[in-house]
N, C-alpha and C positions, 0 to 999 in steps of 0.2 A: 438569406437563405439556409434553411435546414437541410443535413447531408450527413447522409451516414446513418440513417437511424431506422429502426423496426417499429412496428407497430405490434406493441405486443398482445393485443387482442385478436390478432392473426397469426403471428407468430409467437409462439410458445416457448418458455424454456428447455421444452425437450427436441427441439429443431435439430435438424442433421442436416448440414449444406453440403452438397456436391460428394456425396457419398461416405462423409466423413463417421466414423461411428467411435465407439468407445472401448476401453478396458472395461472388464466385468467382473474381473478373477480378485478372489483374497487372497493376497500373496503373503508367503513368510519370507525370512531373509533369503537369498540365495534362490529362490524358486525364481521362474521366469515364465512367460506365456507370449505368444503373439497378439498383437492389438491389431484388429481389423479395421483399417483405415485407407484412405488412399494410397498412401505410400505404406510400406511394410515398415514396424516397429517389434521390437521385441521389450518388454517390460518387466524390471526386477525391483526387488525391493534392498537397498544398499546396505540400510542400517534402520533397526527399530530402537524404542526405547528412549527417544531423546525426550526432553521434559519443556515443550513446549519451542522448537525451534522457530527463529524469527527471522534473522536474515542469513546468508549464503553469498559467498564471493569466492571465486577463484584463486588460489593464491601462486605466487612467482614459483612455489617450491612445488606447485601441480595436486596440493590436497587442498579440499574443500576446507573452507575458515566459517565456522558457524557459530552462532548465539542461541543458545538456549536461556530463553526469557525467562524461566520459572528457576531454572537452577542456577540462573546468575554466573553462567561461565560461558565462555571463547572455547570453543574447540577445536582441533585439526584433524578433519576425517579423511582418509584415502580412499579416494574416488574408485579405485579397483577393489579393495579387499572388504571396504567399510570398515577397518581400524580406526578407535576414535582415542584421539589424545588430547588431554583437556589441558589447555595452555594457561589458564587462570580462571579462578573461582572470586569473584569479587564481593568484598564484605558486606559492603554498604549500599546495595541495591535495595529499594523496596520492591517487593514482587507481591503482584495483586492477582486476580483470577483471570483477567483476561487480556490487558493492556499494559500492563505494569510490569517491570523488569528490565533486561537488558535486552535493547533494541537492536538499533542499526549498528552496522558494522564497514569501515572503509578502511583501505589497504592504499599507501601513496601511490602513484604511479612510478616511483622508484624506488619503491619498497624493494630490497635483499639484492637491487643491483650494486654494480661494483661503484664504489663511491656514494652510495644512494642512501635510502632512509633506512632506519632499522625501528620507525614508529608505525603502530597500530593506533586507529582511533575508534572509538564506541561511545555511544549515548546510553544512559539509563535512568531511570526514575529513584528518587532515594527522598527520604523524610528530611524537613529540617525544621524539628520542633513537632508542631502539629501540622503543616504545611508540606502538601507533596510538592516536588518539582522535578525536572530531568537537568540531565547536565550533559557535556561532552568531554571526554578526557583520552587523554594520550596515555600509551602503556609502550614500553619499552621490550622487542623481541630480542631472546637468546636464541641464535641458531644452533648453539653447541646441546644447550637442553631443550629446547622448542617450548619453552616458557615464555609468559610475560610477566612482566612486573614494573614498579617504577612509576604507578599512576599518576599522572600529574592533570591538574584540572585545565581544559581548556577554556569552557565556557561553561556558568552553573546558573540556577535561578529561573529556569524556562518553565512556564505553566505545564501542569501536568495534571492529572487526576484519574479515575477510575472506567473512564472511555475516551477512545477516540485521540491516542497521544500521538498520532502520525508515528514517529519514530525511524523513518528512512534517512540513512546517512551516507552521502556519496561525494567522492573527490571528482572536480569537473576538470576538464581539457588546460584549465586554467590555474589548476592547483590551488582552488579554492574549495571549502567545504560547503556543502547544501545538505541542509538538513529539515525534515518538514515536520511540522506539526500541528495537530488536529485539535478541534475546538472542544475537544473536552466533553463532547455527546451533549452540551448545553441544548435546551429547548427541548428535551427529549427525555422517554423513560423516566430514572429517578432523578435526572437533572434538569426538569422540564421548565421550573423557576429560574434556573438560573438563564444570565443572558448570553447571548451567541456576540463575542467581540474579533470576530475574523474581519470586522470593518474598520476596525479600532487601529489606529497607528501610534506609536508610543511620543510622548512629549520630550522636550529636550531635557524637562528637569526630571521625567523619568530616567532615560538615558543616563545622564549623570550620576542619578543613586543606584544605578544597575539594577534597574527596576524593570522587569522583561515581561509584566503580567500583559502586557498589548502582543506579545508573540503568539497568542493562541490563532490558531486558524491561518497562520502561514509558512511559506517557505524562507530559510533564511542562507543567507551567502555569507561565510564569514574567513577570515584568513585563518592559516592555522595555529595562531598565537592567541586565536578568540577575538581580536580587534575586529572593526570595520572596515572592508575594502574602500580604498579612497574612489573608485568606480561604482560601487553600490548607488542603485537609483534612488533621487530624493521622492520622496511617497508623501502627499500632503505637506510640502513643506519640510520635510524632516527625513535627514538621512540616519539609517540606523543599519542593524543585520539583516531587516527585510530586505527580499527580492521580489516577492508576490505576497499576494493578500486576497482575502476571501475565498478560504477554502474551508470544506468540511473535515473529511478527515483524507488528506493525501498521504498515499502510503507508496506509492510504488515511484521510483526514481531511477531514469536512465538516458544518459548521453548515446546520442546518435552524431558524430562528428561534434560539433558545437551547438547542435540543438539538444534542448531538455524535454524529455517526454515524462509527463507523469500522469499516474492513474489517481482517482479521487472516488472516494466513496458517496452515491448521493444516499437521498433520503428514504421514500418508498418507490422512487423510479431515478431515472437519469443518473448512473454512476456514469465518470466521466473518462476520457481520452483527452488530455491537454499538451500542448507545448507552452512550456512556461517562458516568458519574456519579462526581461528586469522591468519593474513598475507593473505590470499588469495585476488587474481587477478580476477574479476569477469569479464574482459575484453571490458565494454564499453570506449570507442566506435569503437573499433577495432574488437569487436565480437559483434553480438547480437545470443543470444541462444548458438547454438552449431560451432564449429570452420568449417564449411564445405561449404564454399562460395555458400548457397542456400537463394537467393533471397535479401542478403544485402551486400552493398558493403559502408566502410566509405567513404562518400563525405564531405571531408573539406571545408565547404563554407568558413572559418574564414580564411583560406590561399590563397581563391580566389584573384585575382589581382582588384583591386578597388570593393570590395566587395558589396557594396551597391547598386549598379549598376545592381548586378546579379539577376536574379529571382531563388528565391529557388521553388524547385519542386522535390519533395519527386519521382515522378513518371519518369520523363526525367531529369536526372542532367547536367546540362548546360556546354558547352563547357569551361574548364579554372579553374573549381573547383577538385583538386587534389582528384583522387580516389585510394583505396586500397582496396582489397581483403583481405578477412579474415585471409586467410592459409600466407597471405604475411608478417602476424602480427606475433610473437612468445614470450610468456612468460614463464618462467619456472613455473612461479606461478599461471597460469591460472586456474580457476576452471570451469568446465563446468556444465550447469545446471543438474538437475535431470530429469525436463521435461520442454516441452514447448508448450505454445498456442499461435501461432501454427506454426512450421515449414513448409514452402512450397520451392516448388522445384523453382531452379533458371529460371527465365524467366515468371514466376506468374505474371498475370494482375491485378495491382492492382485498376485500374479504373473501376468502377461498375456503369450501368448507372441509377441503382436506388437511387445512395446517388448522391447529388449537390456537385460542385467543393469546397463549404465553408464547408462541412460534409462529405467529402469522405472519412476520417479517420475510420469512423463509419463502413465503409464497408471494411476496412482492416482485415486481418486473425488474430488479437488479440483480449482479454476479457478486457484489462485496468484493471488486478488485483489491488486490493484497500488494502486488508486485508486477514490476514490468520487467521484461528484457530485450534486447535485440539479437534477430538471428541476420546474421550479415550477409550482404550480397555476393560474397562468393561461398556460400554455407554448400555442404554437398548434397542437400536435401533441395530440389532444384525449386519446388513449389514453394519452399519455404522463403526462398530469398528475399533480403530486404522488409523484414517482417517485424512488427509489435508482436511480442509475446505477454499475455496478461494472465497471471492466475488467478481463479476463483475460489474463493472461500465458502459461497452458499453453492455454487453448483459442482465442485468437485471436477473441474476439467481447467483447459487451458484455451484462451481464444486468441486465434493468431489473425492480424491486421495488416495488409501490406501496405506499404508506405510506395509515395511517387519516387519518380527518378531523382527528385531533388533532396528527398529525406526531409520535406516540411511539410505533407500533408497525407491523408489517408486515399486508398482507394479501393474499389472491389467490393466484395463481401467480407462477412467475418465466418471465420472457418472454427469448427469447435471441435477439441480434441481431449482424447484420455480421460472421458466421465467416469470415476469411481467414486464409492462412497467415503470420500476424503474431503477436508478444508484443505485447500491448497493454499499454503502460506506464503512460499517463494518458489520462484523459478529461476533456472540458471543454465546457461547453453555452455557445453563444454568448449575448452579452444578448438578441437579438431570439428566441432559443430555437429558430431555425429549423435551426440547424447544430450539431453534434456532430463535434468534433475531438478526436481520438486520436492520441497520441506512439506510435510503436512504438520497442522494443530493436532494436539492429542486431547483435546475436549471439543464440545459445540456441535448446535444444528446444521443440516446440510439436506440437498437432496440426494437420495440415493439413485441407482441405474436405472429404476423405474419411474423417475420422478415424484416420489413420496417423501414427505419431510421424515429424518430420522435425527437421532443424536447417537446412534449406534456405530460409529467410525470403524471402517476395516483395518486402517494402517495408521493409528494415532501414532503421533511422535517420529515418523520415518522419513526417511528419503528416498521417493521412487526414481528410478531411472528407467528413463524411455530412449532406447536406442535404436537409432534407425540402420536398417539392415540392407539396403538397397545398394545398388552400385553408385 
């Protein structure tokens, strides 16, 4: 049964649920304004001028730790004053226009604790000759100088490209590293003739050669030394670093207890919120969202005869491109999402006159989820307790989804908050639960506050703070 979906031809991107509205002010650093919402919030800009912030975590030193993708740096930012200290700039990072550079950042659970860990882990893209890859490295932190150094490779050779690198890195409660890798945007855009390999798993021979090309479209689970955990799942007869597979572009990861939630970007519809289970197959490219034959078919351009001569067109699939309905594919390991953003009926018209052909994707019924965070059940905002927060790059908003009591499913409606003309890259909840920090991209297309597409971002490369002012 499908659950928690919206029919987009009825409810559009401009919807407001239960009186939730949005901030509509272009703010400069230090300025603040009241957000008119069901709960009272004040919003301000903590810092601006960041060069494509990607990840943001709260450190045990009560500073924000932030990766700047294009600057190839890891920063510490004071959450009260906005003071920025660059902890390291890495020299071997390959930086591209949108998905390449320093990406995920993970702090061990015992980081900075007495007798604990002094290491920080990050992931970035790099060039190996003419080939692009990604790697996870370990850095040593000096508490006296507040600098990072002594880079050590944990694991290298992951597939990477100019699109959909995933790139979120997190520690689990099991002290394992979890890392997301997208399918590199294959079968679309400039990469439309490249095959999607999200369903392929590595062979034993490839693993022995440290060939990780089959890791595209996967979520990895690895020991901190880069080895394969003994209890990793066996997928199609092979145990590797793979935890789950069949992903398009999973960018959000958050543990709620021992449950791992992830967001995933869909094609022209059906962004997903998933619970990741060991060995699970999340369907891409055969399924987008639910296996329901609604508004999505797998058009395999890479199998078209003379593919380079074919025109990629997501609205009108050319003759000669093999097509498969969702229900024509079956896998016993398929895991359906908890919620989609958004499912539309078959026959939905994706063309929108308000969007130019080169930016038509902005008008599609997706939100481009970039990160997820958990708002705890003891948080000060009563209506937000036990919720997943999802940041949207296309709508410049946060979406809040309530969890059920055992934190294994979602319930109720989606609430949309804090719509500004920005691309929200990362969301983080402060330890006191009163502040929501949002890092913004420094370029790209977005829906403005009047729900018209624009590339004129109001707060590019910034960290916005939405502070709850209620009792």
